[in-house]
N, C-alpha and C positions, 0 to 999 in steps of 0.2 A: 441079749441086747450086748452091743461091744461096746464096750468103754476103753477111750485113750487115754490112757496111761504116761504122762509124763517121762522123760528120759531122766534115768537116773544120773544125777548130777557126779561128774568127776573131776577129782580133781588135777589141775594143771600141772603141767609135765615141766619140773627143773631141770635151764640147760647149763650147762660148767659152764658153758660159752656166751657173752653178750654181745651180738652185733652191735645194739645201740650203745653201749657203755666203748666199742671201739671206734664207732663215726664221730663222736663229741668232740675225741683229741685232735682224731685227724682235719676238722672241721676248720677247730681253733689254730691249728697247724698253720692250715693255707691261706687264714684271712690273715693272722701275722704276719705270713711271707707276704702275701700280695700287697699290705700295708705297706711294710718295708720298701718292697722294690717300688710302688709308688711315691713313697718321702724320696729316696733317694735320684728318682725321677722324674722329681715335680716340675722342675725348670721346660722340661719337653712336653710333661702331659698338662700343662697347668691351663697355658692359654687355650689348647683345642676344649677342656670339658668346661672353662669360663665362657667359650663363646659360645658354646651347645646349650647350657646356662640363659646364658642372656639371649638366645635365639628363642625359649624355650618362654621365657617371660615377655618379650618381646607380642610375643604370638597371644599371647593371654591378654597383655594392654590391648590390643588392637581388635583384640574379640569382645570385651568390656565397652570399649570406645563408639564403635560403631553399632554395637545391638539394637541399640534406639533410636540411633542417626534417620534423617529423613534421606531417601535418594537424592542427590544432589541432579540440581537439573541445570539444563544444557544453556550456557550461556551465549547471548546471540552476539555478532561481530555487529558493531555500532556502525561502522566504515560505510554501508549501503545506507543505513538511514540518515546521517551526517552530510551524503552526497545529495542526498534525494531534498534534505533540509536549503540547502547552498544552494542549488537550485531553485527553489521555491522563494526564498531572500531576496536573490539577486532579481525577480523578476519581480518583485514587490508581494509577492502571498502569502506575508507576513503570520495568517493561520497559521498554512498548512506548514511553514515552518517550523513553528513554533509545534505542534505535535510532535514532527518527528526530532526535533531537538530535544524535546522533553523526554520520547523514549526512547534518545539514544543517552540520554544521560545518565539513565537508569543502569544501563553497562559500564559507563563511565564517569565515576564520581565525582572524580578529580578533578577531571578536564576541567580547565578556569573559562577556556573559548567556548565554550558552551552553553555553559551557565551565565556568561556576559551576552550571549546571545540570546540567550533567552527573557536575560533580564530587559535590555533595550526592547523585547520584542513585546512584552508584558505593559511595558511603557505607551509603547505604540498603540496597543489596546486599549489605554485609557482603566491601565487593573496597576494602581501607584502600589497599593498593599505589597499585591503577589510579586510584584518586580523588588520590591525590599525584600521580603523572603529570598527572592532567586540572587539578588544580590549579596545574600549575606554567604551562598553555597558560593558564590566565584571567588569571596574576599577567602573563605577557607579554604577553599582547592592552591587558590597560589597566593597568598598574603603578601609578596612582594610585585603580586602585578600592579602597575597603577591603573590600569583601565578597569580592574575591576573596582577600584576603591573609585577612579572617577562614575561609572556607572550606579554606582553604589547612589552617588551622590545627585545624582539624575532622580535615579528611583524616590531618594527621601525625599527631594522638592516634591516631585509628582506627587507623592504621600501626604503636601504640606507640612513638611517638617525640616522650612530653610534650614535653620539655622545647624542642624545636625547633617543636612548635605553640605553647609561651607567646612564642615570639619572634616568630612569625609575627603569632600576636595582636597584639601589642605594636605591630606596623607597622601594624596598620588601627589602631590605640588612635591612633598617630601624625597618620595622614589624616585619621582621624574619631574626634574624643575621645568617648569614652562613647558608644562604639555597642554595641546593647546584645550583637550576635548575635558580638561579637568579645571583649566581657566574657563572656559564655555559654560561649562554646568553650572561652578560658582556664581559667574556674573550673572547665569539663572536667577541660581537663590537668591541673591543680592535685591532682583530687580523685584520677588518679590515678595523681599522684607521691606518694600517700599525706601530702598538704600540704592536710586539710580546713580548718585554720585561714586558709587563703590561699584557699580555693573558694569557703568562706562571703562572704568580705570582698568577692571579686569578683564571686559572683553577686548581693550587694545590692546594689553599684552597678548591675550591669547592671537589675535590676529598678524601681532609683530612674529609670535611664533611659530606660526602658519597660516599662510593668507587664504591658504586653497581649504581649510575645513573647514565642512561642512558644518559642521555643529558652532564653530564660532562664528561663521556668519547668517546661521539663523538666527542664534540667541540678539546679534547687532539686528538684524531686521529687527526683531521683536525693539529692540531699545532704539533706533529709529524710528519706528513707529509710534511707538507709545511714550516715549519720556522727549525726542528730540522731535517728533512731527515731522520731522525731512524724511516724505514719503518716496521720492525717489530714489534717495539714497537707500530706504528700505526694501525698496522694491529691486534693484540692482543685487541689495543682499541675498535677497530670497530668491532670486535668480542665478546667483553662482549654488546657493546652498543646494537649489532643488537641480541644479548642473551635474554637482558632484555625488548625490545621493539620492537618485532618480525613484530609488526603489522603498527610501523609504515614508509611509504612510503620514507621519508626525510634522513633517515639512506642508506637507502637501495642504493636509488639513489647516493647520494656523494659516498659511498664503491664503488659502480661500476665507480665510476669517479676514483677512487683510484686503482681500477683493471685496467681499462685503461691505466694508467700511468705507471703499470708495464708490459702492454704486453699482460695482460690477457682478450683478448677483448673477448670471449666465454664467460666467466665467470659474462664478464660487462653487457655483451647482456643478459646472462641468470638473471641477477638481475632487470635489467631494465624491460626486459619481464614482469617478474613478480608483478612487481607495475603496470603496463599497465593493465595484465588483469583484476585487481581487478577495477582499477582507471583509464580509458581509456584515458580521457583529463586529465590525470596530467599535466600540463607543463614543470614541471623540464624534468618528463622523457622522454617528445617526445622533447624537445631539445636535452636533452643527445641521444637519442637512432639516432636522426640524426646526430648527430656532429660523433658520433660512427659509423654510416653507409658510410659516407663520408671519415671519416680521418682512418678509422681501414680496411676495407675492397673497400672503393673508390666504392661504390653502389653509386651514385648520384641522382638516381630513386628515389631507398628508401629512402636514406636521404632525399629529399623531399618532402616525400610522409608523412615523421614524421614532418617535419615543417609544412605542410600544413594542418595537424591535428591538430599543434599545434596553427596556426592563425585564425583555423575553432573556435578554444575552446574562445580563445582572440584576436584578430585581433588588438590588437596594442603590442603586447608581444616584446619586447627589442629584446632579444634574438634571439628568432625564427626570425624577419623581419632581425637582422644583417645577421643571418649565413645562410637566403635564397639567401640573395641579392650577399652575398659573392660565395655560390655556381653555382648564374644565370650569375655570372663574370665572374668565371671558364668557365662554358661553354660557353661564349659568347652570352647569354643571355643578351645584352645588355640595351633592354628594359624594359624587366624583371625586372631586375639588378636595373633600377634606378628608378622603379615603386617600389622595396622594400625597397631602400633607401629614397626616398623621406617620406614613408611612417615612416619611423625611425625617421626623422628629424620633424615628428611632436610631436614625441611623447616628455618625458620630459628627455630622455635618458642626461646623464653629462658625458660617456664616450671616451676619447679623441679619442679612434679606433675607433668609431662609426663617428665620423665626419670626418677623415681622409678620410674613404673606401667612405664614404657618396661623399667627395670633390672629390676623385678621378673618379668614379662612373658619377659626373655631367661631368667632364674631357675629361672622353671617350665618353659623347654626345657630346662633343661641346658645354658645356655649362657654359662657364668660371663666365660666371655671377651671375649663383648661387654655383660655384665650392667656389670661393674668401670669401664670410662671412660666410661658413661653414668650409671653412677650415681656417680662422682668428679664429672663434671662436672655433675650435679645439687646435688647435697652444697656445691659453691662458689656455683651459680648463687644455690643456698637462703641461704647467710650471707651472699651479698652483697643481698638481697634489703630494700625499706626497712622491710617486714612481717618481724617476726620469729614465725618459726612453728616451737618447739618439739620439737614429736609429729612434723614430717615431719622436721628435725634427726635425730633418735632413730633414726626408720627408715630413713632413710639410713645410718647408720651401725650399724645392725645389718643389712641388708642387703649390705653390705661384710665384713663380720663372717662371714656366711652364707655366703661367696665365697674366704671365708679371705683378702681382700684388709684391709692397714691402712688407717688412715680417711689420709690425705692431706690437710693443711691447706694452703689457698692459701699464698704465699709472704706477704703482710703478715701474717695470720693468726698462723705460725707462727713470725716474726721478735716479733711481738707476746708471744706467749705464752711465747718464747724470753728474752724479756726480763724479763716477769715474774715468771719460777722465778730468774731470777740475781740480782732483787734484795730477792728473800725469801731 
């Protein structure tokens, strides 16, 4: 058998001259020479080397920064949307204009004009709280624009915050004294605070500043109608406001209420129909149409149809919930009325009449447990109201008594009454 035997070990041969020992001093000398040359020419070589290093570092930083970044989305030019919105606005199609303005504002968040149009559009659609939010964006976009502050005043007043509305209007007037729209909106807020004297004084200033201002003539019409009972003057003011701004629905809606008060029902219906033709979900027009069809024409079904359309667009609309419940109660639909008033009590209404009608609906269903706290809250709101209504106060007391509940005065009222008795 053949056996493979390992090779015999041979001792390594020693060389008299080592190349490894030669290269080491040569390399050392070369490095020293190159370093000395670099040092001697540092002013020439320094900038290019530093630039190369910085370039590498910047590339590394960019790589890290964009490693997890999403692909940027293309931004659309809002100009076309704004053009379409302006065209819709001019012909009175405020709903269509709002859609375009809101879409355009996403690409131009600092455009105050867009937010101003959105604010006014939401006011005219009957969406006060949404209008306040839009007005805040307008003020943020341009805090030195008096129109932004003026429209904020209008939005706050329509959201039942007239005190704040006056403060906002004053800010607009600080930026631009005697600005007609700010004065008009402030006058409207004074009117809602039951201060007709201040409303009249303020609207006179607005008309002096700009006799053709649609805002000033519109509010002047409200004052002449509701405060001075000068119906011819009110009609003239409405006419001027409508001529100056024929495309704005809120002027047409209040003009319809004015015509209704004069018994001109068909004129009122025509005005409201023209608004709804271009703005089918205008909450103020839908409520007014429901009220008109029931009060003027006695058409309950048609009235309820308009109110249902209103609530389909905004299921928390206070006016439409209240009036739907009122009609359902008259029709004997206690279950429907109760559902409407329960929903109404879930809103932020502060109207004593709403609490009175809701309490009565609870009583009609035999639910005094729900009626009593509702009536008591409404009674306290009635006593605190700026305009005293003795008939409504008496009804609150009567309904509470029917449920076997004592009339509980608010703490301040009770203290004053006790002090009066002690003094007697």
